[in-house]
PyMOL Python script that loads the backbone (N, CA, C, O; Angstrom):
from pymol import cmd

cmd.read_pdbstr("""\
ATOM      1  N   UNK A   1     -16.767  15.143   0.563  1.00  0.00           N
ATOM      2  CA  UNK A   1     -16.225  13.831   0.873  1.00  0.00           C
ATOM      3  C   UNK A   1     -15.111  13.411  -0.090  1.00  0.00           C
ATOM      4  O   UNK A   1     -14.142  12.770   0.314  1.00  0.00           O
ATOM      5  N   UNK A   2     -15.256  13.775  -1.353  1.00  0.00           N
ATOM      6  CA  UNK A   2     -14.216  13.418  -2.325  1.00  0.00           C
ATOM      7  C   UNK A   2     -12.908  14.108  -1.965  1.00  0.00           C
ATOM      8  O   UNK A   2     -11.824  13.551  -2.140  1.00  0.00           O
ATOM      9  N   UNK A   3     -13.031  15.347  -1.452  1.00  0.00           N
ATOM     10  CA  UNK A   3     -11.842  16.081  -1.032  1.00  0.00           C
ATOM     11  C   UNK A   3     -11.136  15.343   0.102  1.00  0.00           C
ATOM     12  O   UNK A   3      -9.912  15.210   0.098  1.00  0.00           O
ATOM     13  N   UNK A   4     -11.914  14.865   1.073  1.00  0.00           N
ATOM     14  CA  UNK A   4     -11.334  14.118   2.201  1.00  0.00           C
ATOM     15  C   UNK A   4     -10.674  12.832   1.720  1.00  0.00           C
ATOM     16  O   UNK A   4      -9.619  12.449   2.226  1.00  0.00           O
ATOM     17  N   UNK A   5     -11.280  12.173   0.759  1.00  0.00           N
ATOM     18  CA  UNK A   5     -10.714  10.917   0.239  1.00  0.00           C
ATOM     19  C   UNK A   5      -9.379  11.178  -0.461  1.00  0.00           C
ATOM     20  O   UNK A   5      -8.427  10.413  -0.305  1.00  0.00           O
ATOM     21  N   UNK A   6      -9.318  12.267  -1.234  1.00  0.00           N
ATOM     22  CA  UNK A   6      -8.057  12.626  -1.892  1.00  0.00           C
ATOM     23  C   UNK A   6      -6.998  12.966  -0.853  1.00  0.00           C
ATOM     24  O   UNK A   6      -5.832  12.600  -0.999  1.00  0.00           O
ATOM     25  N   UNK A   7      -7.407  13.662   0.189  1.00  0.00           N
ATOM     26  CA  UNK A   7      -6.483  14.024   1.254  1.00  0.00           C
ATOM     27  C   UNK A   7      -5.976  12.775   1.975  1.00  0.00           C
ATOM     28  O   UNK A   7      -4.787  12.667   2.276  1.00  0.00           O
ATOM     29  N   UNK A   8      -6.875  11.835   2.249  1.00  0.00           N
ATOM     30  CA  UNK A   8      -6.472  10.562   2.861  1.00  0.00           C
ATOM     31  C   UNK A   8      -5.414   9.870   2.016  1.00  0.00           C
ATOM     32  O   UNK A   8      -4.404   9.400   2.539  1.00  0.00           O
ATOM     33  N   UNK A   9      -5.643   9.809   0.723  1.00  0.00           N
ATOM     34  CA  UNK A   9      -4.687   9.152  -0.170  1.00  0.00           C
ATOM     35  C   UNK A   9      -3.343   9.873  -0.193  1.00  0.00           C
ATOM     36  O   UNK A   9      -2.290   9.240  -0.270  1.00  0.00           O
ATOM     37  N   UNK A  10      -3.390  11.194  -0.127  1.00  0.00           N
ATOM     38  CA  UNK A  10      -2.154  11.967  -0.110  1.00  0.00           C
ATOM     39  C   UNK A  10      -1.365  11.702   1.187  1.00  0.00           C
ATOM     40  O   UNK A  10      -0.141  11.576   1.159  1.00  0.00           O
ATOM     41  N   UNK A  11      -2.066  11.622   2.295  1.00  0.00           N
ATOM     42  CA  UNK A  11      -1.422  11.332   3.584  1.00  0.00           C
ATOM     43  C   UNK A  11      -0.833   9.924   3.570  1.00  0.00           C
ATOM     44  O   UNK A  11       0.305   9.718   3.991  1.00  0.00           O
ATOM     45  N   UNK A  12      -1.605   8.962   3.090  1.00  0.00           N
ATOM     46  CA  UNK A  12      -1.104   7.589   2.984  1.00  0.00           C
ATOM     47  C   UNK A  12       0.122   7.530   2.077  1.00  0.00           C
ATOM     48  O   UNK A  12       1.056   6.774   2.343  1.00  0.00           O
ATOM     49  N   UNK A  13       0.120   8.310   1.028  1.00  0.00           N
ATOM     50  CA  UNK A  13       1.260   8.354   0.124  1.00  0.00           C
ATOM     51  C   UNK A  13       2.512   8.851   0.840  1.00  0.00           C
ATOM     52  O   UNK A  13       3.600   8.312   0.639  1.00  0.00           O
ATOM     53  N   UNK A  14       2.359   9.876   1.675  1.00  0.00           N
ATOM     54  CA  UNK A  14       3.494  10.386   2.458  1.00  0.00           C
ATOM     55  C   UNK A  14       4.022   9.286   3.385  1.00  0.00           C
ATOM     56  O   UNK A  14       5.230   9.069   3.474  1.00  0.00           O
ATOM     57  N   UNK A  15       3.120   8.605   4.063  1.00  0.00           N
ATOM     58  CA  UNK A  15       3.528   7.544   4.999  1.00  0.00           C
ATOM     59  C   UNK A  15       4.227   6.420   4.243  1.00  0.00           C
ATOM     60  O   UNK A  15       5.269   5.933   4.683  1.00  0.00           O
ATOM     61  N   UNK A  16       3.669   6.009   3.118  1.00  0.00           N
ATOM     62  CA  UNK A  16       4.284   4.939   2.307  1.00  0.00           C
ATOM     63  C   UNK A  16       5.678   5.350   1.840  1.00  0.00           C
ATOM     64  O   UNK A  16       6.624   4.564   1.890  1.00  0.00           O
ATOM     65  N   UNK A  17       5.783   6.592   1.386  1.00  0.00           N
ATOM     66  CA  UNK A  17       7.065   7.107   0.915  1.00  0.00           C
ATOM     67  C   UNK A  17       8.103   7.097   2.045  1.00  0.00           C
ATOM     68  O   UNK A  17       9.253   6.710   1.835  1.00  0.00           O
ATOM     69  N   UNK A  18       7.696   7.517   3.223  1.00  0.00           N
ATOM     70  CA  UNK A  18       8.618   7.590   4.358  1.00  0.00           C
ATOM     71  C   UNK A  18       9.031   6.200   4.851  1.00  0.00           C
ATOM     72  O   UNK A  18      10.162   6.002   5.296  1.00  0.00           O
ATOM     73  N   UNK A  19       8.107   5.246   4.766  1.00  0.00           N
ATOM     74  CA  UNK A  19       8.395   3.890   5.250  1.00  0.00           C
ATOM     75  C   UNK A  19       8.995   2.993   4.170  1.00  0.00           C
ATOM     76  O   UNK A  19       9.653   2.000   4.479  1.00  0.00           O
ATOM     77  N   UNK A  20       8.770   3.339   2.918  1.00  0.00           N
ATOM     78  CA  UNK A  20       9.256   2.500   1.834  1.00  0.00           C
ATOM     79  C   UNK A  20       8.498   1.188   1.714  1.00  0.00           C
ATOM     80  O   UNK A  20       9.063   0.163   1.333  1.00  0.00           O
ATOM     81  N   UNK A  21       7.207   1.231   2.045  1.00  0.00           N
ATOM     82  CA  UNK A  21       6.364   0.030   1.965  1.00  0.00           C
ATOM     83  C   UNK A  21       4.903   0.413   1.897  1.00  0.00           C
ATOM     84  O   UNK A  21       4.537   1.561   2.150  1.00  0.00           O
ATOM     85  N   UNK A  22       4.078  -0.546   1.558  1.00  0.00           N
ATOM     86  CA  UNK A  22       2.636  -0.326   1.522  1.00  0.00           C
ATOM     87  C   UNK A  22       2.089  -0.257   2.936  1.00  0.00           C
ATOM     88  O   UNK A  22       2.529  -0.987   3.824  1.00  0.00           O
ATOM     89  N   UNK A  23       1.131   0.622   3.130  1.00  0.00           N
ATOM     90  CA  UNK A  23       0.384   0.675   4.390  1.00  0.00           C
ATOM     91  C   UNK A  23      -1.077   0.946   4.056  1.00  0.00           C
ATOM     92  O   UNK A  23      -1.393   1.505   3.007  1.00  0.00           O
ATOM     93  N   UNK A  24      -1.955   0.544   4.955  1.00  0.00           N
ATOM     94  CA  UNK A  24      -3.377   0.813   4.787  1.00  0.00           C
ATOM     95  C   UNK A  24      -3.913   1.441   6.062  1.00  0.00           C
ATOM     96  O   UNK A  24      -3.236   1.453   7.090  1.00  0.00           O
ATOM     97  N   UNK A  25      -5.114   1.953   5.993  1.00  0.00           N
ATOM     98  CA  UNK A  25      -5.733   2.570   7.163  1.00  0.00           C
ATOM     99  C   UNK A  25      -5.878   1.581   8.317  1.00  0.00           C
ATOM    100  O   UNK A  25      -5.876   1.984   9.480  1.00  0.00           O
ATOM    101  N   UNK A  26      -6.001   0.320   8.011  1.00  0.00           N
ATOM    102  CA  UNK A  26      -6.229  -0.690   9.039  1.00  0.00           C
ATOM    103  C   UNK A  26      -4.959  -1.105   9.794  1.00  0.00           C
ATOM    104  O   UNK A  26      -5.041  -1.763  10.831  1.00  0.00           O
ATOM    105  N   UNK A  27      -3.803  -0.727   9.282  1.00  0.00           N
ATOM    106  CA  UNK A  27      -2.539  -1.140   9.901  1.00  0.00           C
ATOM    107  C   UNK A  27      -2.330  -0.489  11.261  1.00  0.00           C
ATOM    108  O   UNK A  27      -2.529   0.713  11.435  1.00  0.00           O
ATOM    109  N   UNK A  28      -1.923  -1.316  12.218  1.00  0.00           N
ATOM    110  CA  UNK A  28      -1.526  -0.808  13.526  1.00  0.00           C
ATOM    111  C   UNK A  28      -0.046  -0.458  13.462  1.00  0.00           C
ATOM    112  O   UNK A  28       0.749  -1.161  12.839  1.00  0.00           O
ATOM    113  N   UNK A  29       0.303   0.631  14.111  1.00  0.00           N
ATOM    114  CA  UNK A  29       1.695   1.082  14.089  1.00  0.00           C
ATOM    115  C   UNK A  29       2.628  -0.001  14.622  1.00  0.00           C
ATOM    116  O   UNK A  29       3.713  -0.207  14.079  1.00  0.00           O
ATOM    117  N   UNK A  30       2.214  -0.687  15.672  1.00  0.00           N
ATOM    118  CA  UNK A  30       3.071  -1.703  16.290  1.00  0.00           C
ATOM    119  C   UNK A  30       3.340  -2.894  15.366  1.00  0.00           C
ATOM    120  O   UNK A  30       4.284  -3.654  15.586  1.00  0.00           O
ATOM    121  N   UNK A  31       2.506  -3.054  14.332  1.00  0.00           N
ATOM    122  CA  UNK A  31       2.683  -4.165  13.391  1.00  0.00           C
ATOM    123  C   UNK A  31       3.536  -3.808  12.178  1.00  0.00           C
ATOM    124  O   UNK A  31       3.719  -4.630  11.280  1.00  0.00           O
ATOM    125  N   UNK A  32       4.057  -2.583  12.152  1.00  0.00           N
ATOM    126  CA  UNK A  32       4.880  -2.129  11.029  1.00  0.00           C
ATOM    127  C   UNK A  32       6.320  -2.022  11.526  1.00  0.00           C
ATOM    128  O   UNK A  32       6.665  -1.049  12.196  1.00  0.00           O
ATOM    129  N   UNK A  33       7.169  -3.006  11.211  1.00  0.00           N
ATOM    130  CA  UNK A  33       8.539  -3.017  11.740  1.00  0.00           C
ATOM    131  C   UNK A  33       9.344  -1.756  11.409  1.00  0.00           C
ATOM    132  O   UNK A  33      10.178  -1.324  12.205  1.00  0.00           O
ATOM    133  N   UNK A  34       9.095  -1.174  10.252  1.00  0.00           N
ATOM    134  CA  UNK A  34       9.840   0.018   9.835  1.00  0.00           C
ATOM    135  C   UNK A  34       9.438   1.266  10.631  1.00  0.00           C
ATOM    136  O   UNK A  34      10.148   2.272  10.610  1.00  0.00           O
ATOM    137  N   UNK A  35       8.310   1.201  11.324  1.00  0.00           N
ATOM    138  CA  UNK A  35       7.749   2.359  12.016  1.00  0.00           C
ATOM    139  C   UNK A  35       8.248   2.385  13.460  1.00  0.00           C
ATOM    140  O   UNK A  35       7.511   2.050  14.387  1.00  0.00           O
ATOM    141  N   UNK A  36       9.503   2.785  13.638  1.00  0.00           N
ATOM    142  CA  UNK A  36      10.037   2.930  14.994  1.00  0.00           C
ATOM    143  C   UNK A  36       9.839   4.380  15.436  1.00  0.00           C
ATOM    144  O   UNK A  36       9.264   5.180  14.697  1.00  0.00           O
ATOM    145  N   UNK A  37      10.310   4.719  16.632  1.00  0.00           N
ATOM    146  CA  UNK A  37      10.057   6.057  17.183  1.00  0.00           C
ATOM    147  C   UNK A  37      10.699   7.162  16.331  1.00  0.00           C
ATOM    148  O   UNK A  37      10.102   8.222  16.143  1.00  0.00           O
ATOM    149  N   UNK A  38      11.881   6.925  15.829  1.00  0.00           N
ATOM    150  CA  UNK A  38      12.538   7.931  14.994  1.00  0.00           C
ATOM    151  C   UNK A  38      11.778   8.122  13.679  1.00  0.00           C
ATOM    152  O   UNK A  38      11.543   9.251  13.246  1.00  0.00           O
ATOM    153  N   UNK A  39      11.402   7.026  13.060  1.00  0.00           N
ATOM    154  CA  UNK A  39      10.658   7.110  11.795  1.00  0.00           C
ATOM    155  C   UNK A  39       9.311   7.797  12.024  1.00  0.00           C
ATOM    156  O   UNK A  39       8.852   8.561  11.175  1.00  0.00           O
ATOM    157  N   UNK A  40       8.679   7.528  13.165  1.00  0.00           N
ATOM    158  CA  UNK A  40       7.397   8.154  13.484  1.00  0.00           C
ATOM    159  C   UNK A  40       7.561   9.677  13.555  1.00  0.00           C
ATOM    160  O   UNK A  40       6.745  10.415  13.003  1.00  0.00           O
ATOM    161  N   UNK A  41       8.591  10.135  14.219  1.00  0.00           N
ATOM    162  CA  UNK A  41       8.829  11.579  14.299  1.00  0.00           C
ATOM    163  C   UNK A  41       9.115  12.169  12.918  1.00  0.00           C
ATOM    164  O   UNK A  41       8.671  13.276  12.613  1.00  0.00           O
ATOM    165  N   UNK A  42       9.844  11.445  12.093  1.00  0.00           N
ATOM    166  CA  UNK A  42      10.109  11.915  10.735  1.00  0.00           C
ATOM    167  C   UNK A  42       8.809  12.013   9.932  1.00  0.00           C
ATOM    168  O   UNK A  42       8.611  12.964   9.175  1.00  0.00           O
ATOM    169  N   UNK A  43       7.934  11.033  10.101  1.00  0.00           N
ATOM    170  CA  UNK A  43       6.637  11.046   9.415  1.00  0.00           C
ATOM    171  C   UNK A  43       5.820  12.249   9.877  1.00  0.00           C
ATOM    172  O   UNK A  43       5.246  12.966   9.057  1.00  0.00           O
ATOM    173  N   UNK A  44       5.769  12.468  11.179  1.00  0.00           N
ATOM    174  CA  UNK A  44       5.004  13.591  11.728  1.00  0.00           C
ATOM    175  C   UNK A  44       5.563  14.922  11.220  1.00  0.00           C
ATOM    176  O   UNK A  44       4.803  15.803  10.819  1.00  0.00           O
ATOM    177  N   UNK A  45       6.874  15.066  11.237  1.00  0.00           N
ATOM    178  CA  UNK A  45       7.478  16.308  10.750  1.00  0.00           C
ATOM    179  C   UNK A  45       7.177  16.543   9.273  1.00  0.00           C
ATOM    180  O   UNK A  45       6.893  17.670   8.867  1.00  0.00           O
ATOM    181  N   UNK A  46       7.238  15.493   8.481  1.00  0.00           N
ATOM    182  CA  UNK A  46       6.921  15.616   7.052  1.00  0.00           C
ATOM    183  C   UNK A  46       5.453  15.994   6.851  1.00  0.00           C
ATOM    184  O   UNK A  46       5.137  16.838   6.012  1.00  0.00           O
ATOM    185  N   UNK A  47       4.566  15.375   7.614  1.00  0.00           N
ATOM    186  CA  UNK A  47       3.140  15.696   7.522  1.00  0.00           C
ATOM    187  C   UNK A  47       2.896  17.141   7.942  1.00  0.00           C
ATOM    188  O   UNK A  47       2.150  17.862   7.279  1.00  0.00           O
ATOM    189  N   UNK A  48       3.516  17.569   9.037  1.00  0.00           N
ATOM    190  CA  UNK A  48       3.348  18.954   9.484  1.00  0.00           C
ATOM    191  C   UNK A  48       3.817  19.930   8.409  1.00  0.00           C
ATOM    192  O   UNK A  48       3.153  20.930   8.135  1.00  0.00           O
ATOM    193  N   UNK A  49       4.948  19.637   7.813  1.00  0.00           N
ATOM    194  CA  UNK A  49       5.504  20.517   6.788  1.00  0.00           C
ATOM    195  C   UNK A  49       4.643  20.520   5.526  1.00  0.00           C
ATOM    196  O   UNK A  49       4.337  21.578   4.976  1.00  0.00           O
ATOM    197  N   UNK A  50       4.268  19.363   5.090  1.00  0.00           N
ATOM    198  CA  UNK A  50       3.546  19.259   3.816  1.00  0.00           C
ATOM    199  C   UNK A  50       2.121  19.801   3.907  1.00  0.00           C
ATOM    200  O   UNK A  50       1.625  20.411   2.960  1.00  0.00           O
ATOM    201  N   UNK A  51       1.463  19.579   5.051  1.00  0.00           N
ATOM    202  CA  UNK A  51       0.057  19.977   5.180  1.00  0.00           C
ATOM    203  C   UNK A  51      -0.126  21.249   6.011  1.00  0.00           C
ATOM    204  O   UNK A  51      -1.251  21.691   6.243  1.00  0.00           O
ATOM    205  N   UNK A  52       0.983  21.826   6.452  1.00  0.00           N
ATOM    206  CA  UNK A  52       0.953  23.094   7.204  1.00  0.00           C
ATOM    207  C   UNK A  52       0.041  23.011   8.426  1.00  0.00           C
ATOM    208  O   UNK A  52      -0.809  23.872   8.651  1.00  0.00           O
ATOM    209  N   UNK A  53       0.246  21.938   9.217  1.00  0.00           N
ATOM    210  CA  UNK A  53      -0.514  21.751  10.453  1.00  0.00           C
ATOM    211  C   UNK A  53       0.465  21.480  11.582  1.00  0.00           C
ATOM    212  O   UNK A  53       1.660  21.290  11.355  1.00  0.00           O
ATOM    213  N   UNK A  54      -0.054  21.464  12.796  1.00  0.00           N
ATOM    214  CA  UNK A  54       0.734  21.096  13.965  1.00  0.00           C
ATOM    215  C   UNK A  54       0.124  19.840  14.581  1.00  0.00           C
ATOM    216  O   UNK A  54      -1.084  19.778  14.813  1.00  0.00           O
ATOM    217  N   UNK A  55       0.955  18.853  14.842  1.00  0.00           N
ATOM    218  CA  UNK A  55       0.498  17.638  15.506  1.00  0.00           C
ATOM    219  C   UNK A  55       1.098  17.660  16.915  1.00  0.00           C
ATOM    220  O   UNK A  55       2.287  17.391  17.087  1.00  0.00           O
ATOM    221  N   UNK A  56       0.280  17.981  17.924  1.00  0.00           N
ATOM    222  CA  UNK A  56       0.801  18.054  19.294  1.00  0.00           C
ATOM    223  C   UNK A  56       1.364  16.707  19.763  1.00  0.00           C
ATOM    224  O   UNK A  56       0.904  15.646  19.340  1.00  0.00           O
ATOM    225  N   UNK A  57       2.349  16.771  20.629  1.00  0.00           N
ATOM    226  CA  UNK A  57       3.005  15.557  21.094  1.00  0.00           C
ATOM    227  C   UNK A  57       2.035  14.613  21.801  1.00  0.00           C
ATOM    228  O   UNK A  57       2.183  13.396  21.693  1.00  0.00           O
ATOM    229  N   UNK A  58       1.052  15.142  22.519  1.00  0.00           N
ATOM    230  CA  UNK A  58       0.090  14.255  23.179  1.00  0.00           C
ATOM    231  C   UNK A  58      -0.728  13.474  22.153  1.00  0.00           C
ATOM    232  O   UNK A  58      -1.117  12.333  22.402  1.00  0.00           O
ATOM    233  N   UNK A  59      -0.987  14.091  21.005  1.00  0.00           N
ATOM    234  CA  UNK A  59      -1.683  13.380  19.930  1.00  0.00           C
ATOM    235  C   UNK A  59      -0.769  12.316  19.342  1.00  0.00           C
ATOM    236  O   UNK A  59      -1.192  11.183  19.114  1.00  0.00           O
ATOM    237  N   UNK A  60       0.477  12.680  19.097  1.00  0.00           N
ATOM    238  CA  UNK A  60       1.450  11.726  18.566  1.00  0.00           C
ATOM    239  C   UNK A  60       1.505  10.488  19.461  1.00  0.00           C
ATOM    240  O   UNK A  60       1.500   9.359  18.970  1.00  0.00           O
ATOM    241  N   UNK A  61       1.557  10.705  20.763  1.00  0.00           N
ATOM    242  CA  UNK A  61       1.689   9.591  21.719  1.00  0.00           C
ATOM    243  C   UNK A  61       0.414   8.758  21.839  1.00  0.00           C
ATOM    244  O   UNK A  61       0.470   7.603  22.263  1.00  0.00           O
ATOM    245  N   UNK A  62      -0.726   9.328  21.474  1.00  0.00           N
ATOM    246  CA  UNK A  62      -1.996   8.603  21.640  1.00  0.00           C
ATOM    247  C   UNK A  62      -2.404   7.798  20.406  1.00  0.00           C
ATOM    248  O   UNK A  62      -3.309   6.967  20.488  1.00  0.00           O
ATOM    249  N   UNK A  63      -1.762   8.027  19.286  1.00  0.00           N
ATOM    250  CA  UNK A  63      -2.143   7.356  18.036  1.00  0.00           C
ATOM    251  C   UNK A  63      -1.595   5.932  18.009  1.00  0.00           C
ATOM    252  O   UNK A  63      -0.412   5.695  18.255  1.00  0.00           O
ATOM    253  N   UNK A  64      -2.494   4.985  17.703  1.00  0.00           N
ATOM    254  CA  UNK A  64      -2.125   3.567  17.679  1.00  0.00           C
ATOM    255  C   UNK A  64      -2.123   2.948  16.286  1.00  0.00           C
ATOM    256  O   UNK A  64      -1.539   1.887  16.070  1.00  0.00           O
ATOM    257  N   UNK A  65      -2.785   3.623  15.339  1.00  0.00           N
ATOM    258  CA  UNK A  65      -2.867   3.035  14.003  1.00  0.00           C
ATOM    259  C   UNK A  65      -2.859   4.125  12.934  1.00  0.00           C
ATOM    260  O   UNK A  65      -2.998   5.312  13.228  1.00  0.00           O
ATOM    261  N   UNK A  66      -2.698   3.700  11.720  1.00  0.00           N
ATOM    262  CA  UNK A  66      -2.595   4.620  10.587  1.00  0.00           C
ATOM    263  C   UNK A  66      -3.883   5.426  10.444  1.00  0.00           C
ATOM    264  O   UNK A  66      -3.832   6.624  10.166  1.00  0.00           O
ATOM    265  N   UNK A  67      -5.019   4.795  10.629  1.00  0.00           N
ATOM    266  CA  UNK A  67      -6.305   5.483  10.476  1.00  0.00           C
ATOM    267  C   UNK A  67      -6.422   6.665  11.426  1.00  0.00           C
ATOM    268  O   UNK A  67      -6.901   7.725  11.021  1.00  0.00           O
ATOM    269  N   UNK A  68      -6.002   6.515  12.671  1.00  0.00           N
ATOM    270  CA  UNK A  68      -6.077   7.616  13.635  1.00  0.00           C
ATOM    271  C   UNK A  68      -5.217   8.797  13.200  1.00  0.00           C
ATOM    272  O   UNK A  68      -5.630   9.949  13.334  1.00  0.00           O
ATOM    273  N   UNK A  69      -4.036   8.518  12.686  1.00  0.00           N
ATOM    274  CA  UNK A  69      -3.162   9.582  12.215  1.00  0.00           C
ATOM    275  C   UNK A  69      -3.782  10.289  11.009  1.00  0.00           C
ATOM    276  O   UNK A  69      -3.801  11.518  10.949  1.00  0.00           O
ATOM    277  N   UNK A  70      -4.278   9.524  10.068  1.00  0.00           N
ATOM    278  CA  UNK A  70      -4.892  10.093   8.869  1.00  0.00           C
ATOM    279  C   UNK A  70      -6.111  10.930   9.249  1.00  0.00           C
ATOM    280  O   UNK A  70      -6.282  12.034   8.732  1.00  0.00           O
ATOM    281  N   UNK A  71      -6.958  10.426  10.140  1.00  0.00           N
ATOM    282  CA  UNK A  71      -8.144  11.179  10.560  1.00  0.00           C
ATOM    283  C   UNK A  71      -7.761  12.482  11.244  1.00  0.00           C
ATOM    284  O   UNK A  71      -8.406  13.508  11.023  1.00  0.00           O
ATOM    285  N   UNK A  72      -6.719  12.458  12.071  1.00  0.00           N
ATOM    286  CA  UNK A  72      -6.277  13.683  12.723  1.00  0.00           C
ATOM    287  C   UNK A  72      -5.838  14.716  11.684  1.00  0.00           C
ATOM    288  O   UNK A  72      -6.210  15.886  11.773  1.00  0.00           O
ATOM    289  N   UNK A  73      -5.062  14.289  10.715  1.00  0.00           N
ATOM    290  CA  UNK A  73      -4.571  15.211   9.688  1.00  0.00           C
ATOM    291  C   UNK A  73      -5.737  15.755   8.858  1.00  0.00           C
ATOM    292  O   UNK A  73      -5.799  16.957   8.601  1.00  0.00           O
ATOM    293  N   UNK A  74      -6.647  14.897   8.441  1.00  0.00           N
ATOM    294  CA  UNK A  74      -7.802  15.340   7.655  1.00  0.00           C
ATOM    295  C   UNK A  74      -8.608  16.372   8.438  1.00  0.00           C
ATOM    296  O   UNK A  74      -8.978  17.416   7.900  1.00  0.00           O
ATOM    297  N   UNK A  75      -8.880  16.077   9.710  1.00  0.00           N
ATOM    298  CA  UNK A  75      -9.656  17.007  10.533  1.00  0.00           C
ATOM    299  C   UNK A  75      -8.909  18.323  10.717  1.00  0.00           C
ATOM    300  O   UNK A  75      -9.524  19.388  10.678  1.00  0.00           O
ATOM    301  N   UNK A  76      -7.622  18.268  10.912  1.00  0.00           N
ATOM    302  CA  UNK A  76      -6.818  19.481  11.079  1.00  0.00           C
ATOM    303  C   UNK A  76      -6.821  20.333   9.809  1.00  0.00           C
ATOM    304  O   UNK A  76      -6.887  21.561   9.868  1.00  0.00           O
ATOM    305  N   UNK A  77      -6.751  19.668   8.683  1.00  0.00           N
ATOM    306  CA  UNK A  77      -6.751  20.401   7.401  1.00  0.00           C
ATOM    307  C   UNK A  77      -8.119  21.020   7.128  1.00  0.00           C
ATOM    308  O   UNK A  77      -8.202  22.090   6.525  1.00  0.00           O
ATOM    309  N   UNK A  78      -9.175  20.371   7.557  1.00  0.00           N
ATOM    310  CA  UNK A  78     -10.532  20.887   7.326  1.00  0.00           C
ATOM    311  C   UNK A  78     -10.857  22.066   8.235  1.00  0.00           C
ATOM    312  O   UNK A  78     -11.753  22.851   7.924  1.00  0.00           O
ATOM    313  N   UNK A  79     -10.152  22.205   9.343  1.00  0.00           N
ATOM    314  CA  UNK A  79     -10.374  23.307  10.277  1.00  0.00           C
ATOM    315  C   UNK A  79      -9.759  24.596   9.762  1.00  0.00           C
ATOM    316  O   UNK A  79     -10.263  25.684  10.043  1.00  0.00           O
ATOM    317  N   UNK A  80      -8.665  24.478   9.003  1.00  0.00           N
ATOM    318  CA  UNK A  80      -7.943  25.657   8.517  1.00  0.00           C
ATOM    319  C   UNK A  80      -8.817  26.539   7.663  1.00  0.00           C
ATOM    320  O   UNK A  80      -8.361  27.574   7.176  1.00  0.00           O
TER     321      UNK A  80
END
""", "prot")
cmd.dss("prot")
cmd.show_as("cartoon", "prot")
cmd.util.cbc("prot")
cmd.orient("prot")
């Protein structure tokens, strides 16, 4: 569990860095003005590169909040 918590923090750090603002797991994507479609793709590409995973487009389109994205990445990293 500690490993997952560290991974969550690392993912949140990537998102914060890309957006240039604080975000939390509870934040909805639609409530983050900086998180437009282009920025979302940049975030996904950075996450894929940094964590060596693939985020399918159907997953990208289904995610509504930061927690869902973080959980997907954590689960993907744990499968490797």
